[in-house]
Structures are given as structure tokens and as C-alpha cells.
C-alpha positions in Angstrom: 0.1 0.2 -0.1 2.8 2.2 0.9 4.7 2.0 -2.3 1.9 1.0 -4.8 -0.2 3.6 -3.3 -3.1 0.6 -4.0 -4.7 -1.2 -1.1 -3.7 -4.9 -1.3 -7.3 -6.0 -0.4 -9.8 -4.3 -2.5 -7.8 -2.6 -5.1 -8.9 0.6 -3.9 -6.5 3.9 -4.5 -8.2 6.1 -2.1 -5.1 5.9 0.4 -4.6 7.9 3.5 -1.4 8.0 5.9 -1.8 9.2 9.7 1.8 10.0 9.6 4.6 8.8 12.0 4.1 8.1 15.5 6.1 6.6 18.5 4.4 3.7 19.8 5.3 1.0 22.5 7.0 -2.0 20.9 4.1 -4.2 22.6 1.6 -2.7 20.0 3.3 -3.6 16.9 4.4 -7.2 18.5 8.1 -6.8 18.4 9.2 -7.9 21.7 12.8 -6.9 23.1 13.8 -5.1 20.0 13.7 -1.8 21.7 14.0 -0.5 24.9 10.9 1.3 26.4 13.0 4.7 26.7 13.0 4.6 23.0 9.9 3.5 21.3 9.8 2.9 17.6 8.0 5.3 15.1 5.4 4.0 12.5 3.7 5.0 9.5 0.3 3.8 9.2 -1.5 3.8 6.0 -5.5 3.2 5.6 -7.6 2.5 2.7 -10.5 5.3 2.3 -12.4 2.4 0.8 -12.7 -0.5 2.7 -10.7 0.5 5.8 -7.9 -2.2 5.5 -5.0 -0.6 7.2 -0.9 -1.2 7.3 1.8 -0.2 9.4 5.5 0.0 8.8 8.2 0.3 11.4 11.1 2.7 10.6 14.4 1.7 9.3 16.2 1.8 12.9 14.0 -0.6 14.1 13.8 -3.0 10.9 17.6 -3.0 11.3 17.5 -4.7 14.8 14.2 -7.2 13.6 16.9 -8.4 10.9 19.7 -8.8 13.7 17.6 -10.7 16.2 15.3 -13.0 14.5 15.6 -15.7 11.8 14.3 -14.6 8.0 11.1 -16.4 7.3 11.8 -18.6 4.3 
């Protein structure tokens, strides 16, 4: 949705972004990736047609995920 500007669920192109927010790690299911003094930032994208939404974590947190967890293959 972020890159294609199209909803992967309904194909709609009415996409909104709520901006970038800091949230607690438990909210994005990333236990033990960051400490509680520095919460990761996420961008949220919402389809104006069907309501489907996606969250994208910041690059710094993404790098920590890659270092800590096995790649799903």
C-alpha cells in the first residue's frame, strides 16, 4: 500500500497516511527489539474504500529485527 499507493485487499486507490507516530513495542508485536525509553516510530496507511490498514516500522527498528530474528523462508 505504501509503495503501490493501492490497497492490497480491495484494489482501491484512496489511500491516507496518518503520519509517523511513536508507539510501544508491544503494540507492534516486536518484543525485546527496543527498550522502553526509545519507542519505535511507525507510519500507518489506511484504505479510504474498505478500511484495510498497514503499519510500517522505521528503518532503525527494521535493522534490529533483521539482526535478532531468523528470516522466514
